[in-house]
N, C-alpha and C positions, 0 to 999 in steps of 0.2 A: 205383559208389557205392550204398549202401543207404539207403533213405528210409522204413524202417518204424518206426512209433512204437507202443508198447504201453502200456496202462494198466489198472489194477485199481481198482475203487471199493469202498469199505467199505460194504456194504449196511446196516450198523448205524450209519453216520455221521449227521451232522446234515442231516436232510432239508430244513429251511428254508435252510441254507447252500447246499445243492446247487441248490435251486430258484432262489436268487438268482444263483448262478453261471450256470445255464442262461439266466436272463433277461439277464445281461450278455453271454453268447455270442450270444443272439438279437439284441441291440442291435448287437453287432459285425458280425454277418452282414448285418443290414439296412442298416447304414451303410457297409459296405465297398464299395470299388470293384470287388471281386471278385464275379463272378457264379458261383454254384455250381449244379450239376445234381443230378439224382436218380441212382438206381442205374445207369441207362443213359447218364448224362452229358447228359441233356436239360435245357437251361437254362430251359425253360418249366414248371418244376415247383417246388414249394415244398420247402424243406429241413425243414419241420416236419410231423410227423404227430401224431395224438392220443397216440401212445406214445413219440415220440422226436424228437430232432434227428438228421437223417441227410442227409449230402451227399457229393458227389463233384465232381471237376473236370468241365469241359465237354468233351465228345468233340471231338476225339481226345485231349485232354489230361486224361483221366480214368484212374483205375486202381481202387483199392479204396475202398469206402465208409468215411466217418467216421461213427460211430454213438455216440450217447449216449441211454440210456433216460431217460424223463421222471421216473423215480423211482429213488432209490437202492435201494429195496426190490426193484425188479425187475432190478437189476444182478446179473450173475453171471460169474465167471471173469475171464479176461484178454481185453481187447479189443485189436484191432490195426488199423492202417491203413497201407498202403504206398502212398505218393503218387507214387512214381518221380520225385520232385523237381518235379512239375508245380506250377503256381501255387497251387493250393489247399493245398499243404504248409504255407505260412505261416499260413493260417487254421486248419488242424488244430493246429499248434503253439500258436498264440495261444489257441485254445479250451482246450487242456490247461493252459496257464499260468494262464488265468483260473480254471479249476476248482481248480487247486492253491492259488490265492490264497484261494478261498472255503472249501475243504475241509481245507487243511493236511495233516495226516498221514492223512486218510481217503481219499487218492488216492496211488497209487504210479505213477510214470511212468518208463519205460525207453525208450531210443531207440537205434537203430543209428547215429544222427548224434551227434556230440559237442556239448557245450554251446555251443561257439562257433558252430556251424551253426544254432543256435536264435535267433540275434540278431534276425532279421527277425520271427519269431513273437513274441518277447519285446517288441520295439518295438511291434508291432501291438496287443499286449495292454496297452500303456501302461507298459512298462518294469518290470513286476512281476518278482519273483525267481523263479527256477526251481531246483528240486532234482530231479536225476535219480537214480534208484536203480540198483542192479546188477540183472542178470537173476535172480540168486539171491533177492534181496529181493522182487522182483516175483512170483516163483514161489511164495513162501511164502503160504499161505492164512491169514495173520493180520495184524492191524494193531496 
């Protein structure tokens, strides 16, 4: 089973909306029972840098980093995160659902998992709606 999630941010989108979304994600991470690690899966590290929110699972249950830049203006291209289904997959999905709630059409999300598989992430995000797009829509460099 594949667990890769992809997203593209509109660098011309609402910066204030994005910052509010990041704040909600920060609150979710800080209040979550889930402990996340850094790029090496180290639990004694912060998921926040001056330029990004970045986290991974805790080794040995880590895989690829989840990354969000601190500003839409510094976003570029398609981001991805393959969690291999480890626990932090729920936090990745919840983070993307939250961002979609704040950004609307200024974020495109594609996933190798079907919408049913997102139920735990949606629940963690407070039951918000999720719109997944096709790979073709994600690949288009327009919003």
